[in-house]
All heavy atoms as a GROMACS GRO file, in nm:
protein
  607
    1MET      N    1   1.401  -3.102   6.629
    1MET     CA    2   1.277  -3.033   6.603
    1MET      C    3   1.170  -3.075   6.705
    1MET      O    4   1.076  -2.998   6.717
    1MET     CB    5   1.228  -3.052   6.463
    1MET     CG    6   1.313  -2.975   6.358
    1MET     SD    7   1.269  -2.986   6.187
    1MET     CE    8   1.096  -2.961   6.185
    2LYS      N    9   1.186  -3.188   6.772
    2LYS     CA   10   1.083  -3.226   6.870
    2LYS      C   11   1.099  -3.143   6.994
    2LYS      O   12   1.002  -3.128   7.074
    2LYS     CB   13   1.098  -3.370   6.896
    2LYS     CG   14   1.059  -3.460   6.780
    2LYS     CD   15   1.063  -3.596   6.818
    2LYS     CE   16   1.024  -3.690   6.710
    2LYS     NZ   17   1.013  -3.826   6.736
    3GLU      N   18   1.214  -3.082   7.024
    3GLU     CA   19   1.230  -3.002   7.140
    3GLU      C   20   1.200  -2.860   7.126
    3GLU      O   21   1.189  -2.787   7.221
    3GLU     CB   22   1.379  -3.018   7.185
    3GLU     CG   23   1.414  -3.164   7.226
    3GLU     CD   24   1.560  -3.177   7.259
    3GLU    OE1   25   1.631  -3.076   7.261
    3GLU    OE2   26   1.606  -3.287   7.282
    4HIS      N   27   1.189  -2.808   6.997
    4HIS     CA   28   1.166  -2.668   6.970
    4HIS      C   29   1.055  -2.651   6.869
    4HIS      O   30   1.027  -2.737   6.790
    4HIS     CB   31   1.293  -2.597   6.922
    4HIS     CG   32   1.403  -2.600   7.017
    4HIS    ND1   33   1.502  -2.694   7.022
    4HIS    CD2   34   1.435  -2.512   7.119
    4HIS    CE1   35   1.589  -2.666   7.112
    4HIS    NE2   36   1.543  -2.561   7.173
    5ARG      N   37   0.996  -2.537   6.872
    5ARG     CA   38   0.903  -2.498   6.774
    5ARG      C   39   0.960  -2.379   6.692
    5ARG      O   40   1.018  -2.283   6.742
    5ARG     CB   41   0.770  -2.446   6.836
    5ARG     CG   42   0.668  -2.388   6.738
    5ARG     CD   43   0.536  -2.363   6.806
    5ARG     NE   44   0.543  -2.272   6.921
    5ARG     CZ   45   0.510  -2.146   6.914
    5ARG    NH1   46   0.470  -2.087   6.801
    5ARG    NH2   47   0.518  -2.073   7.023
    6PHE      N   48   0.940  -2.386   6.562
    6PHE     CA   49   0.992  -2.285   6.464
    6PHE      C   50   0.871  -2.214   6.406
    6PHE      O   51   0.784  -2.283   6.353
    6PHE     CB   52   1.084  -2.339   6.361
    6PHE     CG   53   1.204  -2.406   6.419
    6PHE    CD1   54   1.199  -2.540   6.440
    6PHE    CD2   55   1.319  -2.328   6.461
    6PHE    CE1   56   1.314  -2.607   6.495
    6PHE    CE2   57   1.428  -2.398   6.508
    6PHE     CZ   58   1.430  -2.531   6.532
    7GLN      N   59   0.869  -2.082   6.408
    7GLN     CA   60   0.759  -2.011   6.349
    7GLN      C   61   0.813  -1.895   6.264
    7GLN      O   62   0.899  -1.821   6.307
    7GLN     CB   63   0.666  -1.954   6.454
    7GLN     CG   64   0.549  -1.887   6.406
    7GLN     CD   65   0.452  -1.841   6.518
    7GLN    OE1   66   0.458  -1.905   6.625
    7GLN    NE2   67   0.379  -1.735   6.495
    8GLY      N   68   0.770  -1.884   6.136
    8GLY     CA   69   0.817  -1.779   6.045
    8GLY      C   70   0.771  -1.800   5.908
    8GLY      O   71   0.660  -1.855   5.889
    9TRP      N   72   0.848  -1.754   5.814
    9TRP     CA   73   0.809  -1.772   5.675
    9TRP      C   74   0.931  -1.804   5.589
    9TRP      O   75   1.044  -1.784   5.624
    9TRP     CB   76   0.733  -1.650   5.624
    9TRP     CG   77   0.810  -1.520   5.634
    9TRP    CD1   78   0.824  -1.442   5.746
    9TRP    CD2   79   0.876  -1.459   5.534
    9TRP    NE1   80   0.894  -1.331   5.715
    9TRP    CE2   81   0.933  -1.338   5.582
    9TRP    CE3   82   0.907  -1.488   5.399
    9TRP    CZ2   83   1.011  -1.249   5.506
    9TRP    CZ3   84   0.978  -1.396   5.326
    9TRP    CH2   85   1.034  -1.278   5.372
   10LEU      N   86   0.903  -1.850   5.468
   10LEU     CA   87   1.005  -1.892   5.369
   10LEU      C   88   0.957  -1.849   5.231
   10LEU      O   89   0.840  -1.864   5.198
   10LEU     CB   90   1.026  -2.045   5.374
   10LEU     CG   91   1.120  -2.106   5.273
   10LEU    CD1   92   1.195  -2.216   5.342
   10LEU    CD2   93   1.040  -2.172   5.156
   11VAL      N   94   1.049  -1.799   5.153
   11VAL     CA   95   1.018  -1.774   5.008
   11VAL      C   96   1.134  -1.823   4.926
   11VAL      O   97   1.257  -1.827   4.978
   11VAL     CB   98   0.999  -1.625   4.988
   11VAL    CG1   99   1.120  -1.542   5.014
   11VAL    CG2  100   0.943  -1.594   4.844
   12GLY      N  101   1.109  -1.881   4.812
   12GLY     CA  102   1.213  -1.936   4.732
   12GLY      C  103   1.176  -1.942   4.584
   12GLY      O  104   1.062  -1.924   4.546
   13ALA      N  105   1.279  -1.966   4.503
   13ALA     CA  106   1.258  -1.976   4.362
   13ALA      C  107   1.367  -2.070   4.306
   13ALA      O  108   1.478  -2.080   4.366
   13ALA     CB  109   1.267  -1.844   4.288
   14GLY      N  110   1.342  -2.129   4.196
   14GLY     CA  111   1.439  -2.221   4.133
   14GLY      C  112   1.417  -2.251   3.986
   14GLY      O  113   1.313  -2.213   3.934
   15VAL      N  114   1.512  -2.323   3.931
   15VAL     CA  115   1.499  -2.364   3.790
   15VAL      C  116   1.541  -2.509   3.786
   15VAL      O  117   1.618  -2.559   3.865
   15VAL     CB  118   1.584  -2.279   3.691
   15VAL    CG1  119   1.537  -2.142   3.688
   15VAL    CG2  120   1.731  -2.284   3.730
   16SER      N  121   1.483  -2.581   3.689
   16SER     CA  122   1.522  -2.720   3.674
   16SER      C  123   1.532  -2.752   3.520
   16SER      O  124   1.469  -2.682   3.439
   16SER     CB  125   1.420  -2.812   3.739
   16SER     OG  126   1.298  -2.804   3.682
   17ILE      N  127   1.611  -2.855   3.490
   17ILE     CA  128   1.626  -2.899   3.356
   17ILE      C  129   1.624  -3.052   3.351
   17ILE      O  130   1.662  -3.113   3.450
   17ILE     CB  131   1.756  -2.843   3.293
   17ILE    CG1  132   1.763  -2.870   3.142
   17ILE    CG2  133   1.879  -2.899   3.365
   17ILE    CD1  134   1.867  -2.797   3.070
   18GLY      N  135   1.570  -3.108   3.243
   18GLY     CA  136   1.563  -3.254   3.233
   18GLY      C  137   1.574  -3.303   3.091
   18GLY      O  138   1.565  -3.220   2.995
   19HIS      N  139   1.586  -3.430   3.081
   19HIS     CA  140   1.592  -3.491   2.946
   19HIS      C  141   1.529  -3.632   2.953
   19HIS      O  142   1.534  -3.700   3.057
   19HIS     CB  143   1.738  -3.506   2.899
   19HIS     CG  144   1.751  -3.547   2.762
   19HIS    ND1  145   1.724  -3.460   2.656
   19HIS    CD2  146   1.791  -3.665   2.706
   19HIS    CE1  147   1.747  -3.523   2.544
   19HIS    NE2  148   1.786  -3.651   2.566
   20GLN      N  149   1.474  -3.677   2.843
   20GLN     CA  150   1.406  -3.804   2.835
   20GLN      C  151   1.471  -3.888   2.720
   20GLN      O  152   1.494  -3.841   2.611
   20GLN     CB  153   1.260  -3.790   2.806
   20GLN     CG  154   1.186  -3.918   2.798
   20GLN     CD  155   1.036  -3.893   2.772
   20GLN    OE1  156   0.988  -3.794   2.761
   20GLN    NE2  157   0.959  -4.004   2.767
   21TRP      N  158   1.497  -4.013   2.753
   21TRP     CA  159   1.551  -4.104   2.654
   21TRP      C  160   1.456  -4.221   2.630
   21TRP      O  161   1.408  -4.285   2.725
   21TRP     CB  162   1.686  -4.166   2.700
   21TRP     CG  163   1.796  -4.067   2.726
   21TRP    CD1  164   1.882  -4.017   2.632
   21TRP    CD2  165   1.823  -4.006   2.848
   21TRP    NE1  166   1.963  -3.930   2.691
   21TRP    CE2  167   1.934  -3.917   2.823
   21TRP    CE3  168   1.768  -4.009   2.978
   21TRP    CZ2  169   1.991  -3.837   2.919
   21TRP    CZ3  170   1.826  -3.925   3.074
   21TRP    CH2  171   1.937  -3.842   3.046
   22MET      N  172   1.425  -4.251   2.503
   22MET     CA  173   1.338  -4.363   2.472
   22MET      C  174   1.420  -4.490   2.474
   22MET      O  175   1.525  -4.498   2.405
   22MET     CB  176   1.281  -4.342   2.329
   22MET     CG  177   1.175  -4.229   2.325
   22MET     SD  178   1.034  -4.248   2.427
   22MET     CE  179   0.953  -4.393   2.356
   23LEU      N  180   1.384  -4.586   2.557
   23LEU     CA  181   1.452  -4.716   2.562
   23LEU      C  182   1.389  -4.818   2.472
   23LEU      O  183   1.463  -4.906   2.418
   23LEU     CB  184   1.444  -4.765   2.705
   23LEU     CG  185   1.506  -4.671   2.814
   23LEU    CD1  186   1.482  -4.728   2.951
   23LEU    CD2  187   1.654  -4.642   2.788
   24SER      N  188   1.258  -4.813   2.448
   24SER     CA  189   1.191  -4.902   2.357
   24SER      C  190   1.055  -4.839   2.323
   24SER      O  191   1.036  -4.718   2.358
   24SER     CB  192   1.164  -5.042   2.423
   24SER     OG  193   1.077  -5.027   2.529
   25ASN      N  194   0.962  -4.915   2.261
   25ASN     CA  195   0.830  -4.852   2.227
   25ASN      C  196   0.749  -4.816   2.350
   25ASN      O  197   0.663  -4.732   2.348
   25ASN     CB  198   0.755  -4.950   2.138
   25ASN     CG  199   0.810  -4.949   2.000
   25ASN    OD1  200   0.877  -4.865   1.952
   25ASN    ND2  201   0.772  -5.052   1.926
   26ARG      N  202   0.770  -4.893   2.457
   26ARG     CA  203   0.686  -4.866   2.579
   26ARG      C  204   0.764  -4.814   2.696
   26ARG      O  205   0.704  -4.769   2.793
   26ARG     CB  206   0.631  -4.998   2.624
   26ARG     CG  207   0.532  -5.058   2.519
   26ARG     CD  208   0.421  -5.121   2.588
   26ARG     NE  209   0.317  -5.171   2.493
   26ARG     CZ  210   0.194  -5.132   2.497
   26ARG    NH1  211   0.156  -5.042   2.581
   26ARG    NH2  212   0.110  -5.175   2.417
   27PHE      N  213   0.900  -4.819   2.700
   27PHE     CA  214   0.975  -4.765   2.811
   27PHE      C  215   1.060  -4.645   2.774
   27PHE      O  216   1.118  -4.645   2.666
   27PHE     CB  217   1.065  -4.881   2.866
   27PHE     CG  218   0.999  -4.986   2.942
   27PHE    CD1  219   0.956  -5.106   2.881
   27PHE    CD2  220   0.966  -4.966   3.078
   27PHE    CE1  221   0.893  -5.203   2.951
   27PHE    CE2  222   0.898  -5.064   3.147
   27PHE     CZ  223   0.865  -5.174   3.090
   28SER      N  224   1.073  -4.557   2.868
   28SER     CA  225   1.162  -4.444   2.851
   28SER      C  226   1.228  -4.411   2.990
   28SER      O  227   1.169  -4.454   3.095
   28SER     CB  228   1.097  -4.322   2.794
   28SER     OG  229   0.994  -4.275   2.871
   29LEU      N  230   1.325  -4.335   2.993
   29LEU     CA  231   1.403  -4.296   3.111
   29LEU      C  232   1.407  -4.146   3.110
   29LEU      O  233   1.438  -4.081   3.008
   29LEU     CB  234   1.538  -4.355   3.119
   29LEU     CG  235   1.622  -4.340   3.238
   29LEU    CD1  236   1.560  -4.415   3.354
   29LEU    CD2  237   1.761  -4.389   3.216
   30GLU      N  238   1.383  -4.081   3.231
   30GLU     CA  239   1.383  -3.939   3.234
   30GLU      C  240   1.469  -3.900   3.359
   30GLU      O  241   1.456  -3.958   3.460
   30GLU     CB  242   1.238  -3.884   3.253
   30GLU     CG  243   1.231  -3.736   3.262
   30GLU     CD  244   1.092  -3.688   3.290
   30GLU    OE1  245   1.042  -3.691   3.400
   30GLU    OE2  246   1.027  -3.646   3.188
   31ALA      N  247   1.551  -3.796   3.336
   31ALA     CA  248   1.638  -3.750   3.446
   31ALA      C  249   1.623  -3.597   3.451
   31ALA      O  250   1.608  -3.534   3.343
   31ALA     CB  251   1.782  -3.783   3.423
   32SER      N  252   1.624  -3.540   3.572
   32SER     CA  253   1.622  -3.393   3.587
   32SER      C  254   1.692  -3.358   3.718
   32SER      O  255   1.717  -3.430   3.805
   32SER     CB  256   1.472  -3.347   3.594
   32SER     OG  257   1.411  -3.391   3.712
   33ILE      N  258   1.735  -3.226   3.711
   33ILE     CA  259   1.803  -3.172   3.824
   33ILE      C  260   1.764  -3.024   3.836
   33ILE      O  261   1.732  -2.959   3.739
   33ILE     CB  262   1.963  -3.180   3.809
   33ILE    CG1  263   2.030  -3.140   3.937
   33ILE    CG2  264   2.010  -3.103   3.692
   33ILE    CD1  265   2.177  -3.185   3.948
   34GLY      N  266   1.761  -2.970   3.960
   34GLY     CA  267   1.720  -2.835   3.981
   34GLY      C  268   1.803  -2.768   4.088
   34GLY      O  269   1.854  -2.831   4.173
   35VAL      N  270   1.811  -2.633   4.071
   35VAL     CA  271   1.884  -2.553   4.174
   35VAL      C  272   1.795  -2.441   4.214
   35VAL      O  273   1.704  -2.400   4.131
   35VAL     CB  274   2.022  -2.497   4.121
   35VAL    CG1  275   2.118  -2.612   4.100
   35VAL    CG2  276   2.007  -2.416   3.999
   36GLY      N  277   1.814  -2.391   4.331
   36GLY     CA  278   1.718  -2.279   4.371
   36GLY      C  279   1.781  -2.200   4.490
   36GLY      O  280   1.887  -2.232   4.540
   37TYR      N  281   1.701  -2.102   4.528
   37TYR     CA  282   1.735  -2.008   4.632
   37TYR      C  283   1.618  -2.004   4.735
   37TYR      O  284   1.499  -1.998   4.694
   37TYR     CB  285   1.769  -1.871   4.582
   37TYR     CG  286   1.780  -1.766   4.692
   37TYR    CD1  287   1.891  -1.759   4.770
   37TYR    CD2  288   1.670  -1.680   4.721
   37TYR    CE1  289   1.899  -1.666   4.869
   37TYR    CE2  290   1.679  -1.586   4.818
   37TYR     CZ  291   1.795  -1.579   4.898
   37TYR     OH  292   1.805  -1.488   4.997
   38ALA      N  293   1.648  -2.005   4.861
   38ALA     CA  294   1.541  -2.001   4.963
   38ALA      C  295   1.592  -1.898   5.066
   38ALA      O  296   1.703  -1.893   5.111
   38ALA     CB  297   1.519  -2.134   5.031
   39TYR      N  298   1.492  -1.810   5.108
   39TYR     CA  299   1.513  -1.714   5.219
   39TYR      C  300   1.420  -1.749   5.333
   39TYR      O  301   1.298  -1.761   5.312
   39TYR     CB  302   1.481  -1.570   5.170
   39TYR     CG  303   1.486  -1.472   5.281
   39TYR    CD1  304   1.608  -1.425   5.328
   39TYR    CD2  305   1.371  -1.423   5.338
   39TYR    CE1  306   1.612  -1.327   5.426
   39TYR    CE2  307   1.376  -1.327   5.444
   39TYR     CZ  308   1.497  -1.282   5.486
   39TYR     OH  309   1.499  -1.189   5.586
   40MET      N  310   1.477  -1.778   5.451
   40MET     CA  311   1.397  -1.816   5.562
   40MET      C  312   1.420  -1.712   5.677
   40MET      O  313   1.529  -1.684   5.713
   40MET     CB  314   1.440  -1.955   5.614
   40MET     CG  315   1.421  -2.063   5.506
   40MET     SD  316   1.514  -2.211   5.538
   40MET     CE  317   1.672  -2.165   5.455
   41ASP      N  318   1.306  -1.677   5.736
   41ASP     CA  319   1.307  -1.583   5.851
   41ASP      C  320   1.212  -1.645   5.960
   41ASP      O  321   1.094  -1.657   5.939
   41ASP     CB  322   1.250  -1.445   5.809
   41ASP     CG  323   1.264  -1.344   5.918
   41ASP    OD1  324   1.342  -1.370   6.015
   41ASP    OD2  325   1.196  -1.240   5.909
   42TYR      N  326   1.269  -1.678   6.071
   42TYR     CA  327   1.192  -1.759   6.166
   42TYR      C  328   1.238  -1.733   6.312
   42TYR      O  329   1.346  -1.677   6.332
   42TYR     CB  330   1.203  -1.906   6.142
   42TYR     CG  331   1.346  -1.961   6.152
   42TYR    CD1  332   1.395  -2.017   6.276
   42TYR    CD2  333   1.424  -1.961   6.045
   42TYR    CE1  334   1.523  -2.063   6.285
   42TYR    CE2  335   1.563  -2.013   6.054
   42TYR     CZ  336   1.604  -2.063   6.171
   42TYR     OH  337   1.734  -2.111   6.178
   43ASP      N  338   1.147  -1.761   6.403
   43ASP     CA  339   1.173  -1.754   6.550
   43ASP      C  340   1.169  -1.889   6.608
   43ASP      O  341   1.098  -1.979   6.553
   43ASP     CB  342   1.062  -1.666   6.615
   43ASP     CG  343   1.060  -1.525   6.567
   43ASP    OD1  344   1.167  -1.473   6.526
   43ASP    OD2  345   0.946  -1.465   6.567
   44THR      N  346   1.248  -1.910   6.714
   44THR     CA  347   1.257  -2.039   6.782
   44THR      C  348   1.189  -2.029   6.922
   44THR      O  349   1.221  -1.940   6.996
   44THR     CB  350   1.402  -2.090   6.796
   44THR    OG1  351   1.463  -2.083   6.672
   44THR    CG2  352   1.410  -2.228   6.854
   45TYR      N  353   1.109  -2.126   6.958
   45TYR     CA  354   1.039  -2.131   7.082
   45TYR      C  355   1.071  -2.266   7.153
   45TYR      O  356   1.102  -2.365   7.089
   45TYR     CB  357   0.891  -2.122   7.066
   45TYR     CG  358   0.843  -1.984   7.004
   45TYR    CD1  359   0.845  -1.964   6.870
   45TYR    CD2  360   0.816  -1.876   7.090
   45TYR    CE1  361   0.803  -1.844   6.815
   45TYR    CE2  362   0.778  -1.760   7.039
   45TYR     CZ  363   0.769  -1.744   6.897
   45TYR     OH  364   0.737  -1.620   6.842
   46PRO      N  365   1.076  -2.270   7.290
   46PRO     CA  366   1.114  -2.385   7.360
   46PRO      C  367   1.020  -2.511   7.342
   46PRO      O  368   1.075  -2.623   7.352
   46PRO     CB  369   1.128  -2.345   7.506
   46PRO     CG  370   1.041  -2.218   7.517
   46PRO     CD  371   1.039  -2.161   7.385
   47CYS      N  372   0.898  -2.486   7.326
   47CYS     CA  373   0.803  -2.603   7.309
   47CYS      C  374   0.690  -2.563   7.217
   47CYS      O  375   0.676  -2.447   7.187
   47CYS     CB  376   0.753  -2.660   7.442
   47CYS     SG  377   0.664  -2.535   7.536
   48ASP      N  378   0.605  -2.655   7.184
   48ASP     CA  379   0.504  -2.626   7.086
   48ASP      C  380   0.392  -2.534   7.143
   48ASP      O  381   0.310  -2.482   7.065
   48ASP     CB  382   0.441  -2.756   7.032
   48ASP     CG  383   0.381  -2.844   7.136
   48ASP    OD1  384   0.394  -2.816   7.255
   48ASP    OD2  385   0.306  -2.936   7.096
   49LYS      N  386   0.375  -2.519   7.266
   49LYS     CA  387   0.273  -2.435   7.318
   49LYS      C  388   0.324  -2.317   7.406
   49LYS      O  389   0.250  -2.234   7.449
   49LYS     CB  390   0.170  -2.514   7.407
   49LYS     CG  391   0.100  -2.616   7.320
   49LYS     CD  392  -0.008  -2.687   7.398
   49LYS     CE  393  -0.068  -2.786   7.300
   49LYS     NZ  394  -0.143  -2.883   7.353
   50CYS      N  395   0.450  -2.308   7.422
   50CYS     CA  396   0.510  -2.197   7.501
   50CYS      C  397   0.512  -2.071   7.416
   50CYS      O  398   0.530  -2.076   7.294
   50CYS     CB  399   0.655  -2.229   7.546
   50CYS     SG  400   0.658  -2.374   7.649
   51GLY      N  401   0.509  -1.949   7.484
   51GLY     CA  402   0.508  -1.829   7.414
   51GLY      C  403   0.636  -1.745   7.426
   51GLY      O  404   0.647  -1.638   7.368
   52THR      N  405   0.735  -1.789   7.501
   52THR     CA  406   0.857  -1.714   7.516
   52THR      C  407   0.960  -1.752   7.404
   52THR      O  408   0.993  -1.863   7.389
   52THR     CB  409   0.920  -1.749   7.652
   52THR    OG1  410   0.829  -1.726   7.753
   52THR    CG2  411   1.046  -1.659   7.673
   53ARG      N  412   0.991  -1.649   7.325
   53ARG     CA  413   1.084  -1.673   7.216
   53ARG      C  414   1.227  -1.691   7.259
   53ARG      O  415   1.276  -1.614   7.345
   53ARG     CB  416   1.077  -1.556   7.114
   53ARG     CG  417   1.170  -1.569   6.997
   53ARG     CD  418   1.156  -1.458   6.901
   53ARG     NE  419   1.187  -1.332   6.961
   53ARG     CZ  420   1.156  -1.216   6.909
   53ARG    NH1  421   1.076  -1.206   6.804
   53ARG    NH2  422   1.195  -1.104   6.974
   54ILE      N  423   1.298  -1.791   7.215
   54ILE     CA  424   1.438  -1.813   7.248
   54ILE      C  425   1.526  -1.736   7.159
   54ILE      O  426   1.623  -1.666   7.211
   54ILE     CB  427   1.477  -1.966   7.238
   54ILE    CG1  428   1.391  -2.049   7.331
   54ILE    CG2  429   1.621  -1.990   7.259
   54ILE    CD1  430   1.411  -2.198   7.314
   55SER      N  431   1.504  -1.740   7.031
   55SER     CA  432   1.594  -1.667   6.935
   55SER      C  433   1.511  -1.637   6.807
   55SER      O  434   1.412  -1.691   6.781
   55SER     CB  435   1.719  -1.750   6.903
   55SER     OG  436   1.681  -1.864   6.833
   56GLU      N  437   1.571  -1.548   6.730
   56GLU     CA  438   1.526  -1.522   6.592
   56GLU      C  439   1.641  -1.538   6.499
   56GLU      O  440   1.754  -1.502   6.534
   56GLU     CB  441   1.452  -1.385   6.581
   56GLU     CG  442   1.538  -1.269   6.617
   56GLU     CD  443   1.461  -1.142   6.611
   56GLU    OE1  444   1.444  -1.088   6.497
   56GLU    OE2  445   1.414  -1.093   6.717
   57ASP      N  446   1.618  -1.582   6.376
   57ASP     CA  447   1.720  -1.610   6.287
   57ASP      C  448   1.674  -1.588   6.142
   57ASP      O  449   1.555  -1.601   6.112
   57ASP     CB  450   1.775  -1.751   6.308
   57ASP     CG  451   1.916  -1.772   6.252
   57ASP    OD1  452   1.972  -1.676   6.205
   57ASP    OD2  453   1.971  -1.889   6.258
   58THR      N  454   1.769  -1.559   6.052
   58THR     CA  455   1.752  -1.552   5.916
   58THR      C  456   1.853  -1.638   5.839
   58THR      O  457   1.970  -1.637   5.874
   58THR     CB  458   1.766  -1.404   5.867
   58THR    OG1  459   1.667  -1.330   5.933
   58THR    CG2  460   1.737  -1.392   5.720
   59LYS      N  461   1.810  -1.718   5.742
   59LYS     CA  462   1.896  -1.802   5.666
   59LYS      C  463   1.876  -1.789   5.521
   59LYS      O  464   1.762  -1.759   5.472
   59LYS     CB  465   1.876  -1.953   5.708
   59LYS     CG  466   1.895  -1.982   5.849
   59LYS     CD  467   1.999  -2.087   5.867
   59LYS     CE  468   2.004  -2.122   6.011
   59LYS     NZ  469   2.128  -2.142   6.065
   60HIS      N  470   1.989  -1.796   5.441
   60HIS     CA  471   1.984  -1.791   5.300
   60HIS      C  472   2.038  -1.931   5.251
   60HIS      O  473   2.136  -1.977   5.302
   60HIS     CB  474   2.073  -1.687   5.244
   60HIS     CG  475   2.036  -1.540   5.292
   60HIS    ND1  476   1.940  -1.471   5.224
   60HIS    CD2  477   2.064  -1.473   5.399
   60HIS    CE1  478   1.924  -1.359   5.284
   60HIS    NE2  479   2.002  -1.356   5.389
   61TYR      N  480   1.972  -1.988   5.152
   61TYR     CA  481   2.014  -2.115   5.097
   61TYR      C  482   2.016  -2.105   4.947
   61TYR      O  483   1.917  -2.063   4.886
   61TYR     CB  484   1.922  -2.228   5.139
   61TYR     CG  485   1.959  -2.362   5.071
   61TYR    CD1  486   2.067  -2.443   5.116
   61TYR    CD2  487   1.885  -2.406   4.964
   61TYR    CE1  488   2.096  -2.552   5.047
   61TYR    CE2  489   1.917  -2.521   4.896
   61TYR     CZ  490   2.020  -2.596   4.942
   61TYR     OH  491   2.055  -2.713   4.877
   62PHE      N  492   2.130  -2.140   4.886
   62PHE     CA  493   2.136  -2.159   4.742
   62PHE      C  494   2.207  -2.293   4.718
   62PHE      O  495   2.315  -2.316   4.763
   62PHE     CB  496   2.219  -2.043   4.680
   62PHE     CG  497   2.225  -2.056   4.527
   62PHE    CD1  498   2.121  -2.021   4.455
   62PHE    CD2  499   2.342  -2.108   4.471
   62PHE    CE1  500   2.122  -2.036   4.315
   62PHE    CE2  501   2.347  -2.117   4.337
   62PHE     CZ  502   2.240  -2.078   4.251
   63GLY      N  503   2.145  -2.374   4.639
   63GLY     CA  504   2.200  -2.501   4.609
   63GLY      C  505   2.099  -2.591   4.540
   63GLY      O  506   1.991  -2.550   4.494
   64PRO      N  507   2.135  -2.729   4.532
   64PRO     CA  508   2.038  -2.820   4.475
   64PRO      C  509   1.909  -2.836   4.547
   64PRO      O  510   1.907  -2.837   4.670
   64PRO     CB  511   2.119  -2.949   4.472
   64PRO     CG  512   2.227  -2.932   4.570
   64PRO     CD  513   2.250  -2.788   4.585
   65THR      N  514   1.799  -2.836   4.475
   65THR     CA  515   1.667  -2.852   4.538
   65THR      C  516   1.595  -2.969   4.480
   65THR      O  517   1.487  -3.006   4.528
   65THR     CB  518   1.583  -2.722   4.509
   65THR    OG1  519   1.580  -2.696   4.372
   65THR    CG2  520   1.646  -2.608   4.583
   66LYS      N  521   1.647  -3.034   4.374
   66LYS     CA  522   1.575  -3.138   4.310
   66LYS      C  523   1.668  -3.225   4.229
   66LYS      O  524   1.763  -3.176   4.163
   66LYS     CB  525   1.471  -3.080   4.209
   66LYS     CG  526   1.395  -3.183   4.125
   66LYS     CD  527   1.306  -3.113   4.023
   66LYS     CE  528   1.236  -3.215   3.939
   66LYS     NZ  529   1.145  -3.149   3.843
   67ALA      N  530   1.645  -3.353   4.238
   67ALA     CA  531   1.716  -3.457   4.157
   67ALA      C  532   1.621  -3.570   4.136
   67ALA      O  533   1.567  -3.620   4.231
   67ALA     CB  534   1.846  -3.502   4.219
   68SER      N  535   1.607  -3.609   4.011
   68SER     CA  536   1.514  -3.720   3.990
   68SER      C  537   1.557  -3.807   3.873
   68SER      O  538   1.622  -3.764   3.779
   68SER     CB  539   1.371  -3.671   3.966
   68SER     OG  540   1.363  -3.607   3.836
   69LEU      N  541   1.514  -3.934   3.879
   69LEU     CA  542   1.539  -4.032   3.778
   69LEU      C  543   1.408  -4.115   3.773
   69LEU      O  544   1.372  -4.175   3.875
   69LEU     CB  545   1.660  -4.122   3.812
   69LEU     CG  546   1.700  -4.220   3.702
   69LEU    CD1  547   1.745  -4.152   3.577
   69LEU    CD2  548   1.819  -4.303   3.756
   70SER      N  549   1.346  -4.115   3.653
   70SER     CA  550   1.215  -4.182   3.644
   70SER      C  551   1.217  -4.287   3.528
   70SER      O  552   1.267  -4.259   3.417
   70SER     CB  553   1.107  -4.083   3.617
   70SER     OG  554   1.103  -3.985   3.712
   71LEU      N  555   1.163  -4.408   3.553
   71LEU     CA  556   1.140  -4.502   3.456
   71LEU      C  557   0.991  -4.496   3.419
   71LEU      O  558   0.908  -4.501   3.503
   71LEU     CB  559   1.172  -4.648   3.509
   71LEU     CG  560   1.154  -4.758   3.413
   71LEU    CD1  561   1.249  -4.741   3.295
   71LEU    CD2  562   1.177  -4.886   3.481
   72ILE      N  563   0.966  -4.469   3.292
   72ILE     CA  564   0.829  -4.449   3.246
   72ILE      C  565   0.785  -4.562   3.155
   72ILE      O  566   0.856  -4.610   3.066
   72ILE     CB  567   0.830  -4.312   3.157
   72ILE    CG1  568   0.874  -4.199   3.248
   72ILE    CG2  569   0.686  -4.293   3.104
   72ILE    CD1  570   0.905  -4.075   3.171
   73TYR      N  571   0.667  -4.613   3.183
   73TYR     CA  572   0.597  -4.708   3.103
   73TYR      C  573   0.479  -4.648   3.033
   73TYR      O  574   0.392  -4.591   3.097
   73TYR     CB  575   0.553  -4.829   3.187
   73TYR     CG  576   0.483  -4.934   3.111
   73TYR    CD1  577   0.554  -5.024   3.030
   73TYR    CD2  578   0.340  -4.951   3.116
   73TYR    CE1  579   0.493  -5.126   2.958
   73TYR    CE2  580   0.277  -5.055   3.042
   73TYR     CZ  581   0.352  -5.136   2.954
   73TYR     OH  582   0.291  -5.229   2.887
   74ILE      N  583   0.471  -4.659   2.902
   74ILE     CA  584   0.376  -4.593   2.826
   74ILE      C  585   0.259  -4.689   2.795
   74ILE      O  586   0.279  -4.802   2.736
   74ILE     CB  587   0.430  -4.542   2.684
   74ILE    CG1  588   0.547  -4.443   2.711
   74ILE    CG2  589   0.320  -4.481   2.599
   74ILE    CD1  590   0.634  -4.410   2.595
   75ILE      N  591   0.140  -4.651   2.838
   75ILE     CA  592   0.016  -4.734   2.817
   75ILE      C  593  -0.051  -4.694   2.686
   75ILE      O  594  -0.085  -4.574   2.672
   75ILE     CB  595  -0.075  -4.724   2.936
   75ILE    CG1  596  -0.012  -4.765   3.063
   75ILE    CG2  597  -0.206  -4.802   2.911
   75ILE    CD1  598  -0.090  -4.740   3.190
   76LYS      N  599  -0.066  -4.785   2.596
   76LYS     CA  600  -0.127  -4.751   2.470
   76LYS      C  601  -0.272  -4.799   2.467
   76LYS      O  602  -0.310  -4.903   2.514
   76LYS     CB  603  -0.049  -4.816   2.351
   76LYS     CG  604   0.079  -4.747   2.336
   76LYS     CD  605   0.152  -4.800   2.215
   76LYS     CE  606   0.289  -4.735   2.201
   76LYS     NZ  607   0.356  -4.778   2.086
   0.00000   0.00000   0.00000
């Protein structure tokens, strides 16, 4: 990415699901996972200030977009 500049737009959507487990009165553990879709339409340029377009491309992505594991401390 340091040798090229990419210019365009991206749109996406996704869903995620998670669950929380109480470990004690003050600690809990939370896990979540998400999947989504992204549509990317962009042009490639040789450098960050050059104006000559090298190529144009469109990409579709469907797959995992989020994975998390959190340790939570409850302040009373």
